[in-house]
C-alpha positions as CSV (number, residue, x, y, z in Angstrom):
1,M,78.0,93.6,148.0
2,T,80.0,94.1,150.5
3,P,81.0,97.9,150.8
4,R,84.8,98.2,149.9
5,L,87.4,100.5,151.8
6,K,88.9,103.7,149.6
7,A,92.2,102.3,148.5
8,H,93.8,105.3,150.3
9,I,92.4,104.3,153.5
10,W,93.2,100.9,153.0
11,V,97.2,100.8,152.1
12,A,97.6,103.9,154.9
13,A,96.0,100.9,157.7
14,Y,97.9,98.1,155.9
15,I,101.1,99.8,156.4
16,R,100.5,100.6,159.8
17,R,99.8,97.3,160.4
18,C,103.0,95.6,159.0
19,N,105.1,98.5,160.9
20,D,103.1,98.6,163.9
21,A,103.9,94.6,163.9
22,G,108.1,95.5,163.2
23,V,107.6,94.4,159.5
24,P,109.1,97.1,157.5
25,A,106.5,98.0,154.3
26,M,106.6,101.2,152.5
27,L,104.1,102.9,150.0
28,R,106.3,102.5,146.3
29,H,103.7,103.9,144.1
30,R,100.7,106.0,144.8
31,G,97.5,105.1,142.7
32,D,94.0,106.4,142.2
33,A,92.8,107.8,146.3
34,Q,89.3,106.3,145.9
35,A,89.5,103.3,143.7
36,G,92.6,102.2,142.9
37,S,93.9,98.5,143.1
38,V,96.8,97.6,145.2
39,L,99.5,95.1,144.4
40,I,101.9,93.9,147.7
41,K,106.0,93.0,146.6
42,L,107.1,90.7,149.5
43,N,110.9,91.8,149.2
44,R,112.8,88.8,151.1
45,L,115.6,90.6,151.4
46,D,117.8,87.7,149.5
47,G,117.4,89.3,145.9
48,T,114.1,87.3,145.6
49,A,110.2,88.7,146.0
50,C,106.7,87.7,145.5
51,V,104.1,90.4,144.3
52,L,100.7,89.6,145.6
53,S,97.4,91.1,143.7
54,P,93.7,90.9,145.4
55,S,91.6,88.5,143.6
56,F,88.1,87.0,144.8
57,G,87.4,83.2,145.7
58,M,84.5,81.3,144.0
59,A,82.2,82.4,147.0
60,G,83.4,86.0,146.3
61,E,85.7,86.0,149.3
62,R,88.5,88.3,148.6
63,L,92.0,86.9,148.6
64,W,95.2,87.6,147.2
65,L,97.2,85.6,144.6
66,K,100.8,85.2,144.0
67,A,100.9,86.8,140.9
68,T,104.6,86.4,139.8
69,G,104.1,82.7,140.8
70,A,104.2,79.9,144.0
71,A,108.1,80.4,144.3
72,P,109.8,83.8,144.9
73,V,111.2,85.5,141.9
74,P,114.2,87.4,141.2
75,E,113.4,91.1,142.5
76,A,114.2,92.4,139.1
77,N,111.3,90.0,137.7
78,A,109.1,91.2,140.5
79,D,109.9,94.6,140.1
80,A,109.6,94.0,136.0
81,Y,105.9,92.6,136.8
82,I,105.0,95.8,138.6
83,A,106.2,98.3,135.7
84,K,104.0,96.6,133.3
85,R,101.0,96.4,135.3
86,R,101.9,100.0,136.7
87,A,102.0,100.9,132.3
88,R,98.6,99.5,131.8
89,D,96.5,100.7,135.4
90,P,98.2,104.1,136.3
91,D,95.7,104.3,139.3
92,L,97.5,101.3,140.8
93,W,99.4,101.1,144.5
94,V,102.0,99.3,144.9
95,V,103.0,98.9,149.1
96,E,106.8,96.9,149.4
97,V,106.8,94.9,152.3
98,E,110.2,93.6,153.7
99,T,110.0,90.2,155.3
100,R,112.7,87.3,155.5
101,E,109.9,84.8,156.0
102,G,107.3,85.7,153.1
103,N,104.7,86.9,155.8
104,A,102.1,89.2,154.0
105,M,100.3,90.4,157.1
106,L,97.0,90.1,155.7
107,D,93.6,88.3,157.3
108,E,92.7,87.3,153.5
109,P,94.4,83.9,152.3
110,V,97.3,83.9,149.7
111,V,97.0,81.4,147.3
């Protein structure tokens, strides 16, 4: 089993990575510092967005799923998805990234 970073460390590093690259990223909801899961909202700045959720591939590799579908959805739909997930999981972290191109700035694949 691969060791995992604590959620608050991963989130802080991810936000810094985005901001250092000139891509605005901000924490929208703080979850459990030790083990909370993370959602990433990619705000396309045109009224649409995409929500990414962490997952694992068949070989156990980490990847990110487009939780709101393959194409961007209206931002209100993305926010409703996040609200629904937060209602079930209060430990959930939410990071919003402003990116017209939809670049998530992640090393892992987005599927």
